[in-house]
N, C-alpha and C positions, 0 to 999 in steps of 0.2 A: 550621599547627602540628599535630603529632600530639597525641593525648590526653595522652601522657606529658609532652610539652613544655609543653602548656597548663597542666597541673596544677603543674609545676615553676615556670613563669613566675608564676602567681598566688601561689605560696608566696614567691618572691623579692620580688614587689611588696608583699606584706604586711609582710615584714621591712624592706624599704626605707622604707615609710611609717612604721613604728614607730621605726626607728633612724636614718633619714635617708640611709642608703647601704648598699650591700652590699660584701663584699670584692671586690677586683679579681683575686685569685688563683683560677684555675679549680678547684684542689683544695679550697680553702676554700668556694667556691661549691657544689661538689658535696656537701661535708659539710653545708652549710647546707640544701640541698634534702633530703638524707637519703634513706632507703629505697634505698640502694645506687646512687644516681645516679652516672653516669660523668662524667669530666672533659670528655668530648666534648660531652655534653649541657650541661654548665656553660659551656663555651666558646661554644656556639651561643647560649645565652640571654644571655650577657654582652654580645653585640653589640647587644642591645636597651636597654642602659644606656650611659651616657657618664661619663668621668672627672669627678670632683668631690669636693672635700674629701679624706677619707682613703680613698676607695674609688670605687665607681661609684654614680651617682645616676640617677634617671629624670626626664626633662624634664617629662612630663605630671604626675607626682606633685608636682614642685616648683611647677608652675603652680597646681595645686589647693591646695597648702599655702599659697601666697601669697594666693590668693583667700579662704581661710578666715581667715587672719590679718587681712586687710583687713576682713572681715565682723565679726570679733570686736572689732577696734579701733573700727569704726563703731558697733557695738552698745554698747560701753562708753561712747563719747562721748555717744551718745543717752541712755543711762541717766543719766549725770552731768548732762546738760542738763535732763532731765525731773525729776531729784531737785532741782536748783537752782530750777527753776520752782515746784515744790511748796513748797520752803522759802520762797521769796519771797512766794508767795501766802499761806502760813501767817503770815508776819511781817506782811504787809499787813492780814490779818484781825485779828491781835492789836492792831495800831496803831489800826485802826478801832474796836475794842472799847474801847480806852483813851480815844479821843477822844470816844466817846459812852457815858458811864457809865450804868448802870441808873437809870431814873427812879423817883422816889418814887411809891408806889401802883401800880407796874406789875410788881412781882415775881411770878414764876410761883407759882401755887397760893396766893397771898396769905400767904406764909410770915411776913413781917414787915411787912405793910402797915399804914400808919397810916390812921385813918378819914378824914383830910382831907389834901389836897395843898397844898404851899406852893411858890411860885415859886423859893425858894432852899433847897438842902439844906445849906448851910453853917451850922455852929453859931454862927458869928459874925454871922449875919444872920437872927435869928428874926422871926416875924410881929410886926407892931406891935400895940399894945394896942387900936387901933380896928378890928381885924379885917382890915386891908389887908395888903399884902405888901411887905417890904423887898426891894430889888434890889441885886445885887452890883455895886459900882462898879469899873471897870477902873483899872489903875494910872495911865493917862493922865488920868483924871478927866473926859474929854470924851465918854465913851460908857458904856453899861451892858451887861454880859454877859447873854445869854439864860440863864434858869434852866432846870432840867430840865422843869418844867411848861410853860414857854413853848415849849421845843423840841418837846415832845410835842404840844401843841395846834397848833403851826406845821405839823406833819406832815400835819394834816388838809388843808392846802392846798399840799402838796409844798414847804413852806418848808425851805431848808437850815438845819441847826443854827446855822450861823455868820451867817445873815441877821438883822440887828438889827431889833427891833421899833421902830416909831415911837412918839412920845410918846402919841398918841391911843390906840393899841392897848394900851400899858402902863396908861394911865389906865382904860380900859374893863375890863381884867383886874382891876385893883385894886378897882374899884367892885363887882365881883361878891361880894367877901368870901370867907370860907373855902369852898373847893371840895371837894366830896365825891369821893373816888376812883372810886366806882361811876359817878358822872355822867360823869367824864372817859372812863372805859372804854366807857360806853354811846355817847357821841358819837363816840368813836374808831371803834367798830364801824360806826356809822351813816355817818360821812363816808368811810370807806375801803371801803364796800360798793359793788358795781356796781348802779346803779339806772337803769332806762330813762329816757331824757331827758324823755319826756312825763310821767313820774311823779316827777321829781327836783325837790323844793322846798327843797333845802338852801341855806344861805347861800353867797354867791359869794365873799365875802372875809372875812378874819379879824376886822376891826373890827366888821362887821355881826353876825357870830356872837357876839362877846363882848357886844355891846350887847343881844342877844336871847338870852342864855344860857339862862334858865329856859324860855322858849318853845321853844327848839330841843331842850331835853331832853324836853319834853312831846311834841314832834313825833317825836323818835326813839323814844320809848316806844310811841306810837301806831303807828309804822311796823312795829316788831317784833311788836307785838300782832296787827296785821293779818296778818302773815306766819304767825304761829302758829295763827291761827283757820282 
């Protein structure tokens, strides 16, 4: 191409990309090129296009237009899929939070903490007069639900919230009496901490911990005091 033809061709490509086609009439093409372009130049450049729609189209431009459309469609589908994944994850997080309500005595910053923890947060199941703890009976009457305190202590041993405590464990918990929230927090820190195996003297099961509750609190205090010194 001459420099004139190259410049005119680029101008026609730009128009075709924006509007989808160029006129098929050489005179109209010449006016489109502008700057006094001749119909001879317009006729020469028209051979680089092909009939399509209401005028002339450019095959390479149409291929590129289709590629970009596919890319936009793919990107839109990916965006919708990503948004759906985030929505499902958010809903799952909400459901998990609903299934595991905040435990008594474990509110951040101690905003509304009570001085002692009770196995049941239900107002219909208050602590009994002897200092033990009442348990919520399930509708079937043949099992008992884990209370917030039981769930929290169970986590020391990676217990699932839905895993039922056996009668001996419940009896051991009841025998402790009123439990101070700070003691539970102390043991929680102690049992969830990484301790070298050769220095780990923590109880290995839930029932043993409950039966040695006071001793284990003293052991936890000694442990953290040694770390601080």
